[in-house]
C-alpha positions in Angstrom: -6.6 78.6 2.8 -3.1 77.2 3.4 -4.1 77.0 6.8 -7.0 74.7 6.2 -4.8 72.6 3.9 -2.4 72.2 6.7 -5.4 70.9 8.9 -6.7 68.5 6.6 -2.9 66.9 5.7 -2.7 66.5 9.6 -6.0 64.6 9.6 -5.1 62.4 6.8 -1.8 61.6 8.4 -3.6 60.9 11.8 -6.0 58.4 9.8 -3.1 56.7 8.4 -1.5 56.4 11.4 -4.7 55.0 13.3 -4.8 52.7 10.3 -1.4 51.3 10.7 -2.2 50.9 14.3 -5.3 48.7 14.0 -3.7 47.1 11.0 -0.9 45.9 13.4 -3.2 44.9 16.2 -5.3 42.7 13.5 -2.2 40.9 12.6 -1.1 40.4 16.1 -4.7 39.2 17.3 -6.1 37.0 14.3 -2.9 35.6 12.8 -3.2 37.1 9.4 -0.3 35.0 8.1 -1.9 31.9 9.1 -5.1 32.9 7.5 -3.3 34.2 4.4 -1.6 30.6 4.2 -5.1 29.0 4.2 -6.0 31.1 1.2 -2.9 30.9 -0.8 -2.0 27.2 -0.2 -4.1 23.9 -1.0 -4.6 22.2 2.4 -6.9 19.2 1.4 -5.7 16.3 -0.6 -7.0 13.1 -2.2 -4.7 10.0 -1.4 -5.6 6.8 -3.4 -4.4 3.3 -2.8 -4.8 0.7 -5.4 -3.8 -2.7 -6.3 -3.9 -2.6 -10.1 -3.1 -6.5 -10.5 -0.5 -5.7 -13.4 -3.5 -4.2 -15.4 -5.0 -7.8 -15.8 -8.9 -8.3 -14.8 -10.7 -11.3 -13.7 -11.4 -12.1 -17.5 -8.1 -12.3 -18.5 -8.3 -8.7 -20.4 -5.6 -6.0 -20.5 -7.0 -2.7 -18.8 -4.4 -0.4 -18.4 -6.8 2.3 -20.3 -9.6 1.7 -18.1 -7.4 1.8 -14.9 -5.9 5.3 -16.0 -9.8 6.4 -16.6 -10.6 5.4 -13.0 -7.9 6.9 -11.5 -8.2 10.3 -13.3 -12.0 10.1 -12.3 -10.9 10.6 -8.6 -8.9 13.5 -9.2 -6.0 12.4 -6.8 -3.0 14.2 -5.4 -1.2 11.1 -4.5 -1.5 7.6 -5.6 0.0 4.4 -4.4 0.1 1.8 -6.8 0.7 -1.9 -6.1 1.3 -4.8 -8.5 2.9 -2.4 -11.3 4.8 -3.9 -14.4 7.5 -2.3 -16.0 8.6 -4.0 -19.4 6.9 -7.3 -18.6 5.8 -9.5 -21.4 2.4 -10.4 -19.9 1.6 -6.7 -20.2 2.7 -6.3 -23.5 6.1 -4.6 -22.5 4.2 -1.6 -21.4 5.9 0.8 -18.9 2.6 1.0 -16.8 3.6 3.7 -14.1 4.8 6.0 -16.7 1.6 5.7 -18.7 -0.5 6.4 -15.9 1.4 9.2 -14.5 1.5 10.9 -17.9 -2.2 10.6 -18.0 -2.6 12.0 -14.7 -0.2 14.7 -14.9 2.1 13.6 -12.1 5.6 12.6 -11.1 6.4 9.4 -9.9 8.8 6.8 -8.5 8.8 3.3 -9.1 10.2 0.4 -6.6 11.3 -2.8 -8.4 10.4 -6.0 -6.5 10.6 -8.9 -8.6 12.3 -9.7 -12.1 10.1 -11.0 -14.6 11.5 -11.9 -17.9 13.3 -8.5 -19.3 10.9 -6.3 -17.0 10.1 -5.8 -13.4 7.1 -6.1 -11.1 6.8 -3.5 -8.1 5.0 -0.7 -6.8 5.1 3.3 -7.2 4.2 6.5 -5.7 2.8 9.3 -7.9 2.1 12.6 -7.0 1.2 16.1 -8.4 3.9 17.5 -6.3 7.9 17.6 -6.8 9.6 14.8 -5.3 12.2 15.9 -3.1 13.8 12.3 -2.4 13.0 8.8 -2.9 14.4 5.6 -1.7 13.7 1.8 -2.0 14.3 -0.6 0.9 13.7 -4.1 0.4 13.2 -7.0 3.1 14.1 -10.6 2.4 12.4 -13.4 4.1 14.4 -16.3 5.7 14.7 -18.2 2.5 16.6 -15.1 1.4 14.0 -14.1 -1.3 12.6 -10.6 -1.5 9.4 -10.5 1.1 8.6 -6.9 1.1 9.6 -3.4 0.1 9.4 0.1 1.5 9.1 3.2 -0.8 9.9 6.2 1.2 9.2 9.5 -0.8 9.5 13.0 0.5 7.3 15.8 -0.5 6.7 19.3 0.3 2.9 20.0 0.9 2.3 23.5 1.9 5.7 24.2 2.4 6.0 21.3 4.7 8.4 18.4 4.6 5.9 15.4 4.2 7.1 11.7 4.4 5.3 9.4 2.3 5.8 5.3 2.8 4.6 2.7 0.6 4.9 -0.7 2.0 4.5 -3.8 -0.2 4.3 -7.3 0.9 5.2 -10.0 -1.7 4.0 -12.7 1.0 1.5 -12.7 3.4 2.2 -9.9 5.6 1.1 -11.7 8.8 4.5 -13.4 8.7 5.7 -10.0 9.4 4.0 -9.6 13.1 6.9 -10.9 15.1 9.1 -8.6 12.9 7.1 -5.5 13.2 9.3 -3.7 15.4 12.2 -3.8 12.8 10.0 -2.5 10.0 8.9 0.3 12.4 12.4 1.0 13.1 13.1 1.2 9.2 10.5 3.9 9.0 11.6 5.8 11.8 15.3 6.0 10.9 14.4 7.5 7.6 12.0 10.3 8.9 8.8 10.3 10.5 6.9 13.6 11.5 3.4 14.9 12.2 3.1 15.1 8.4 3.3 11.2 7.5 1.3 9.2 5.2 1.7 5.4 5.0 0.0 3.3 2.6 0.0 -0.5 2.4 -1.4 -3.5 0.6 -1.8 -5.8 3.3 -2.7 -9.3 3.1 -4.3 -9.2 6.6 -7.6 -8.9 8.3 -8.2 -5.5 10.1 -8.2 -7.6 13.5 -4.7 -8.9 13.3 -1.9 -7.6 15.6 0.2 -6.0 12.6 -2.8 -3.4 11.8 -3.2 -2.5 15.6 0.3 -2.1 15.8 0.3 0.6 12.9 -2.6 2.4 14.8 -0.5 2.9 17.8 1.7 4.8 15.9 -0.8 6.4 13.2 -4.5 7.1 12.6 -6.1 4.5 10.4 -8.4 6.6 7.7 -10.7 3.8 7.5 -12.2 5.1 10.9 -14.1 7.6 8.5 -15.4 4.7 6.4 -19.3 4.3 6.3 -20.1 0.7 6.0 -17.5 -2.2 6.0 -15.3 -0.9 3.2 -14.4 -4.4 1.6 -12.1 -3.8 -1.6 -11.4 -7.1 -2.7 -12.3 -8.8 -5.0 -13.9 -5.9 -7.1 -17.1 -8.0 -7.6 -18.9 -8.6 -4.4 -15.9 -7.7 -2.3 -15.3 -9.5 1.2 -11.8 -8.4 2.3 -9.9 -5.3 3.4 -6.6 -5.2 1.6 -5.4 -1.8 1.4 -5.0 0.5 4.2 -3.9 4.3 4.5 -2.4 5.4 7.9 -1.7 9.2 8.6 0.5 11.3 11.2 -1.3 13.9 13.4 -0.7 16.7 11.2 -3.6 15.3 9.1 -7.4 15.3 9.8 -9.3 12.5 7.8 -12.2 14.2 6.3 -13.5 11.1 4.6 -12.6 7.5 3.5 -14.1 5.4 0.9 -13.9 2.2 -1.4 -14.5 3.5 -5.1 -17.0 0.8 -6.7 -17.9 2.2 -9.7 -18.8 -0.1 -12.7 -15.4 0.9 -14.5 -13.5 -0.3 -11.4 -15.3 -3.9 -11.6 -14.4 -4.3 -15.2 -11.0 -2.6 -14.7 -9.1 -4.9 -12.3 -9.6 -7.1 -9.4 -9.2 -4.9 -6.8 -11.4 -1.7 -5.8 -9.4 1.6 -5.0 -9.2 2.9 -1.6 -9.9 6.7 -1.3 -9.2 9.0 1.4 -9.6 12.8 1.6 -7.0 14.6 4.2 -6.9 17.9 5.6 -3.6 19.2 6.7 -3.4 20.9 9.9 -1.2 24.1 9.2 -0.5 24.6 12.9 
């Protein structure tokens, strides 16, 4: 009996040894860590760009509650908001970005562009993920007035350092075509990697040079849009004003304009929504 017991132990140890060898081969051959990362981490993201028109619709009604509701319906991971009021009398002194972020359960950073009475108008980036860094850079026109702002935010998505840029023009952005190189240099100095997302509320047509210049460096998510994807005005839209660009670290899965009835009553613009998939390799 002891002899048979020893043989059984040897068989078990041999089986364990073979199992370890096959496991090691599997890890090496099929990149198990990569597959595990795909299971553990979220790697697809919903990104929204929306000019909320300081919460006033075409009829002059204050619609901050409707705006929060329509954004919540999209289940976004990252939101770019433009024309946001904080402490401005016309919007009842509300801290609009704080209210919307609270309703979405998001962190945010706000860029002040224009002083209005005791408050500010500007733009914001909201995110479900911790903000590692944020910075506001202002650009002034030849008249000395603030013409544009760049809000740079760094997040960690899937443990990848991801650069988020929101570019907001207070004036016609076509005037920036001649100084586009300076604008891109500003972005590059602050960090660009393949994991980059840029959104802007451009007041230009898709055929204008500034859009072509952006497309040279980044992918325009609207290539995945079925139809013309106009987002202004909210009723019978005829213009594309919101754009989202991404680095090569993202695949664009879809791009659409959210034109539900609530959007038409909530504001003067329609939200642009894209779904991205992060490349883990």
